C-alpha positions in Angstrom: 221.8 -43.5 -18.0 221.8 -43.1 -22.4 219.2 -43.7 -24.1 220.3 -47.5 -24.7 220.9 -48.4 -21.5 217.4 -47.2 -21.3 215.5 -48.8 -23.9 217.9 -52.3 -23.0 217.0 -52.4 -19.5 213.4 -51.9 -20.7 214.0 -54.8 -23.4 215.6 -57.0 -20.2 212.3 -56.4 -17.9 209.8 -57.0 -20.7 211.0 -60.2 -21.4 212.3 -60.9 -18.0 209.1 -61.8 -17.3 206.9 -62.4 -20.6 204.6 -65.4 -20.9 206.9 -68.3 -23.8 204.5 -66.4 -26.4 205.3 -63.8 -24.9 208.8 -64.1 -26.2 208.1 -65.5 -29.3 206.4 -61.8 -30.3 208.6 -60.0 -28.9 211.6 -62.5 -31.7 209.0 -61.5 -34.3 209.2 -57.6 -33.4 213.0 -58.1 -33.5 212.8 -59.4 -37.0 210.7 -57.2 -38.2 212.7 -54.0 -37.1 215.8 -55.6 -38.5 214.1 -56.1 -41.9 212.6 -52.4 -41.9 216.5 -51.1 -41.0 218.1 -53.2 -43.7 215.6 -52.0 -45.6 216.5 -48.1 -45.0 219.6 -48.7 -45.6 219.4 -50.1 -48.7 217.4 -46.9 -49.2 220.6 -44.9 -48.0 223.0 -47.1 -50.2 224.7 -47.9 -46.3 226.0 -51.5 -47.2 228.1 -52.0 -43.4 224.2 -51.1 -42.1 222.3 -53.5 -44.3 224.5 -56.4 -43.8 224.4 -55.8 -39.7 221.0 -55.6 -39.7 220.4 -59.3 -41.8 222.4 -60.6 -40.0 220.8 -60.1 -36.9 217.7 -60.9 -38.8 219.2 -64.3 -39.2 220.2 -65.1 -36.0 216.9 -64.3 -35.3 215.6 -67.0 -37.7 217.4 -69.0 -36.3 216.7 -68.8 -32.9 212.9 -69.2 -33.9 213.6 -72.1 -35.8 215.9 -74.0 -33.1 212.4 -73.5 -30.4 210.0 -75.4 -32.8 209.0 -78.9 -31.2 208.5 -80.8 -34.0 206.8 -83.8 -31.9 204.4 -81.9 -29.9 203.0 -79.1 -32.5 204.2 -81.3 -36.1 201.8 -79.7 -38.6 202.4 -76.4 -36.9 206.4 -76.6 -36.7 206.3 -77.4 -40.1 204.4 -74.8 -41.0 206.9 -72.5 -39.2 210.0 -74.0 -40.6 208.7 -73.7 -44.3 207.5 -70.4 -43.6 211.2 -69.3 -41.2 212.7 -70.9 -44.9 210.9 -68.6 -46.4 211.7 -65.3 -45.1 215.6 -66.7 -45.3 215.5 -66.6 -49.3 213.1 -63.8 -49.7 216.0 -62.3 -47.3 218.6 -63.0 -49.6 217.1 -63.0 -52.4 216.0 -58.3 -51.3 219.6 -58.2 -50.2 221.0 -59.8 -53.7 218.8 -57.0 -55.3 218.9 -54.5 -53.6 215.7 -53.9 -52.8 213.9 -52.6 -49.6 210.9 -53.2 -51.2 211.0 -57.3 -51.3 212.1 -56.4 -47.0 209.0 -54.6 -46.4 206.0 -56.9 -48.4 208.3 -59.3 -45.7 207.5 -57.6 -42.5 202.9 -57.5 -43.9 204.0 -61.3 -43.6 205.3 -61.6 -40.3 202.8 -59.2 -39.0 200.1 -61.4 -40.0 202.0 -64.2 -37.9 203.0 -61.7 -34.8 199.5 -61.4 -34.5 198.6 -64.8 -34.1 200.7 -65.4 -31.9 199.9 -61.7 -29.9 195.8 -63.6 -30.3 197.0 -67.0 -29.0 198.7 -65.5 -25.8 195.6 -63.3 -25.5 193.5 -65.7 -26.2 195.0 -68.6 -23.1 194.2 -71.7 -23.5 190.5 -71.1 -25.1 188.8 -74.8 -26.6 188.3 -73.6 -30.3 191.4 -73.5 -32.3 192.7 -70.2 -33.4 192.9 -69.7 -37.2 196.3 -68.0 -38.7 196.7 -65.6 -42.1 197.8 -67.2 -44.6 201.5 -65.9 -45.0 203.7 -66.9 -48.2 200.6 -69.7 -49.2 200.7 -71.5 -45.7 198.3 -71.6 -43.7 198.3 -72.1 -40.3 195.9 -72.8 -37.3 196.9 -73.2 -33.5 195.8 -76.2 -31.3 195.1 -74.8 -27.4 196.2 -77.9 -26.1 200.3 -77.9 -27.8 202.2 -75.0 -29.5 205.2 -76.0 -31.8 207.4 -73.7 -29.3 209.3 -76.1 -26.3 210.3 -74.4 -22.8 213.6 -76.1 -22.8 215.2 -74.0 -26.3 
């Protein structure tokens, strides 16, 4: 078994047992990896690898946006949609400017929001709202009675 086969098997087993929020966290992890890969490719002047990483990040952002449930978590879903749009615009700006630093700055924001999802997942329906760090000028609050993601997507 090659290293890629082992990594794929690990990811599949992790995803199959994950909660809906756990799946979101996994997408944030992969998004972070794509941003890091793109930043490294920019530094190495590897256009093909940069484009591949940013294209994959765009697909992940699309999945995250498609999972938003604007009916049950209107404010949170709207804030996350704005955040994803912001990330997409910064990806484009980084690609045009060939700026690894700009991508790395976005990684910090993604990590903050990911941390809030991780906290939400570990607290499992706590009665208090869970604040999310301010990212890109946006503040999010998780409300235990609903999430901004639908399970049907």
